[in-house]
N, C-alpha and C positions, 0 to 999 in steps of 0.2 A: 198179713201177713200173721200167723199165732207162733208162739213164741215157740211152742215146738214144731214149726215149722222152720227154723232158723236153723243154719248149722251150726253144732256146737264152738262155743268159741276157740278152743283146744286145736278144730281142725282147719280154721279160717287159713292160717300159713298156707295150709298143704293144699286147699283148694286155689289157694290164690295163685300157689309156686305150680301150681297141676295146667289150671286156665292162660300160666303165662308162659305155661313151653318147658317151665324149668323140666332137667332132666333128673330120674332119680328117686320119684317122687312114692310111695311106698303106696302100695294100692290098698289102702284103708279108706276110699272114698264113699264106697259102697255101692257103687253104681256098675250099670254092663257096657262094654262097649259102645253100644247105640246110643244109651243114654250121655255115659260119655261126650260123645261126637257133639248129642245135641245141647247140651249147658253147655260146651265152648262155641259155637254157631251162636248160640246167644248173646255169651259173651262180650264174642268180639261185634255181632249187629246194634250190640248198647251202648258201644264208642268205646269201650275202656281203652285204654293206654294199653297195647302191646309190646310186650319188650321182654326178652329174656334178658337181661343183665338190670334194668332197673326198676325191677318187681316192688312193691311197696305193700306189701299186704293186706294190712292195717285199712289204707288208704283205698287199695282198688276193690279192697270188700265191700265198702261200706259205699261208695260210687255204686258199684253192681245193686246193692238192697235195696239204693234210695232208687236208682231208674226202672227198676221192676215193679218196686212201691208206687212209684209214680202215673203208670203206664197201664197201672192193675188194680186200681183203689176199689172197684166195684167189686173185681174178680176175687176171689182165693186162691192163690196160686201156690200150690205144694209143689216144694222144692222137686224131692222126689217120687211125686206121682204124676200118671200119665196125664190127668189132667196141665199139669205144668206145663208139657211139651203141646198140647193142645192148644193152650192159649200163647205160647209162648211165639209160634207160628203165625198166631193170627199177627202179633204183635210186628212179628219179620214182614207180613205183607203189607201192613200199615207203614212201616220203615219205608219200603220198597215203593209203595205209591205215592209215597210223599219226595221219595227223593226223584223218581221220574217226574213228577209234576212241574219239580225244581228246575230239570234242567230241560221241561218243557216252555217255560215259563221266563227263564233267566233271560238276560240278553245275549245275543251272538255274537262269539267272539269274532273280530273286527278283525281281516286277514287281508293285506295289504297288497291291493297287484302288482306285478315285478314288470314292471315295461319293458314289452319288446325293444329290441336294439333293433336299427333301420341301419341299413348297408346303402349307399348311395354310387353308382357308377355313372357316368358322365362324358361322351365323348367331345372332342375340338370340331373346329370349321373344319379343320383338313385332315385329316389324318391320314396317317403313315398307313394305316395296316386298321382293318375293321378290328372293335373292340370285340372280344366273347369273353363272358362270362356262365359260372354254374352256379346255378340258385342250390337251396338246401333241401330240396325232395329229388336232385339231381338232374333236375331241366336243365339245357342250356340255351342262352339268348345272344344271338348276334347282335349288335347294334351300331346303325349305322351315326352318319356324321351331325353333329348337332342335337345330339337324343340323349335324354336321360331316364332313368328307372329307378325306384325306388323301391327298395325290399326286405323283408325281415330276415335277421340272422339265423330263425329259427320261426319257419311254418305252424301256429297254431289255431285250434277253431276247425269250422270244420271245412271253411275253402281257403284255397294257396289263393292269396294278394297280393299283386303288384301296382305299381305305379308306373304310369309310362307317358313322356312327350316326345315326341320324335317319332323314327322309324324303328321297330327292329326285328327281327325272325325270331322266331319262340321252336323250339321243340320242347314238347312238354313229356315229363314223365307221366303215363297213366297212372291215375289212379280215382277211381269209380266212387270211391266212397268221398274225398274232397277234389270236387271240382277245383280247378284253377280258372282263375278271374286277373286280369287287366282294365285297371282303368285307364281313361284318358281323361285330357279336362272335359271332352265332350260325348264320349261313346264309351259302352264297355263290351270285352268281349271275353266270354265263357267257355271253356275247356272240360272237356277232358284226360284224353292225350293223342295231340298230334302235334304237325306241324304249319305252318302258315306264317306270314308276314302279316304286321301291323303299321299302317303307314298312317301319323295322328301328329304330327308337325301343328307346331300352336297359331302360326303364321295362314295357313289357308283353312278352307271352307268345306273340306272333305277329309271323312276321314273314311281307310280303306283298306280290309282284310282279304289277301290270296291265301286259300287254302292249299296244301299242298296234299295233306294226307288226316284222315281221322274227319270230325267234324266242329265246326265252331257256331256258336250263337254271339250275333252284334246285335246290340239295342242301343237305345239315347243315352245319354248319361250326364246327370246334370246338377252341380250342388250336391253330391251327395246320394243323388235319387236316382235308379234308373227307372225307364222308361218303360210300359208294359208292350211299347212295341216292339216288335223284334225281329230276327231272319235267321233261319236255320242253314249256314252253309255246307254243304260235306264236302268230301275232296274233290279238289276239279274244279270249283265253282270261286266269285268273290262277292264280297259286299262292300257297300259304301252308306255315309251316311253325310247328305250336304248338310251342316251348319244353319246358315241361315236360313233357307226353307223348311229343315228339320224334315227331310227326305230322305227315307229308307230304303234300298234297293238292290238287288243283286242280279248275276248273270250267269249264266251257266258254264263259263271258263275262264282265265286265268287272266289276269291283265298282261300284253306283252310288255317284257321288259323287267317284272315285279321286282325280281333277283340279279338283275344285272350290279347292283349294286356292292353284292358280294361276291359273283362268279363272271363280272368283267364283261361278261358278254352280253351284248346287245344287235338284237335284229332287228328291221325295219323291215316293215311291206308297204309299201306307195305309205307312207306313213309321214304327215304334213310337218315342215321345217320347225313350227314352233313346238311339237309335242316331242321331235328328234331333240330338240336342245331340251326340255325340261329330261327326259331321262339320260340324257349327259352331264347335265348342272347334280340329277341325285345320286351318278354313279361316280363321277370324278369331282363334285365338291368346287366346281365354277361356277359362276354366272354366267348367260348369255343374255347377249342387246341384240336383236333386230334392228338395222337401221330403216329398214321400209317395210310397212307392215307386209305386204302382199309378199312377203319373202317369208312368212308363216303360212302361208298357204302350198309351197311348192311340195308337192309329193315326193318323197324319198325312199329309194330302197337300196338295200344294205345290210352282209353282216360282219360283224367284230369282233372277234376273240382275245382278251388281254392285249389288246393294245393300246400304245402310246396314246393319250387326247391329243397329242400334238398332232399324229397323223392322221387321225381320224376327222377333225377339221379342216386339215387340209385337202382331205380328201373331198368330204361334200362342197368347201369351195375351187375346188375345182369344178366336180361332176357339173355345178350350176352357177358357174362363172359369179361367184361372191369373192369379195375382198374383204378380207380378217386382218383385224385392229385388234392387241392387246392393251385393254388398261389395267394394270394391278390383275385382281382377279377376275377381272372380266375380258368375256370375248366379246369384239363387237362385229357382225357380222351385214355388210353393206353392198348394194349391186358394180358392177364391176362398171366405168365408163367406157364408152363406147367410141 
């Protein structure tokens, strides 16, 4: 930069004060408004401290001239000529590219994941009343005895996921963008919005789903992986998975008494007594034992609604001439002696 291109020392303090935003500076710097604005941008891009209260005219101007000279040793920049602004614009572009490159190559800031809080609901072996809970999305779940469900306090991501061990009746809030998935130890059940019953006790070989409304997808599930096999169950159908054999199937009807543990309504139509006892066990949370194998094959027909278990057992025993004995939480049925 030639000496004639430099601002006279007498005007340096005015220039620095102007570029630092100090008010009431006399209009003696010789530039129009557009040129003033361009020069101000260059001053800021050069990295000079911008302060209303701590302007150091001599130091600030020296820094400004050094940065202009260092960046443009080949080019002769004339401060008060249009050529200066052209090359200054090139300088701004170079600075901008350098900054953008730095942003791309620098190490990204590490954002720590906030762990999702998990809520757990668990029922007793002999609950007085069934437990009903509401999930974060408004879905409701009714839990049978010996049942455990795990769910997040807030659903996040594309899938609303819960874990179930035992039996539960779900009424899922419809959300086609975020499917609802139930993971059991051996099966995965996925829905969009529907009502259905899932029985998946860990000590049984069968996972069963009965669909009241909507549509459900049932598939095997093992160690965090969903099997490629699946069955889609519309309303009014049931599906099952036999764990030991890896069999998956479905039937176009609901299983009789699948919801009796909630409604306390049981219907038997020539149902073998061993199945009758299984339904009563799941409904009233008590164990049955048959003293003779042939008792289990006896067909039984009857309907009971909201009746005491003792009354139901007495009716069954009287109908088929059986003897009833209680042993703690177990009911034993044997043939009467003739």
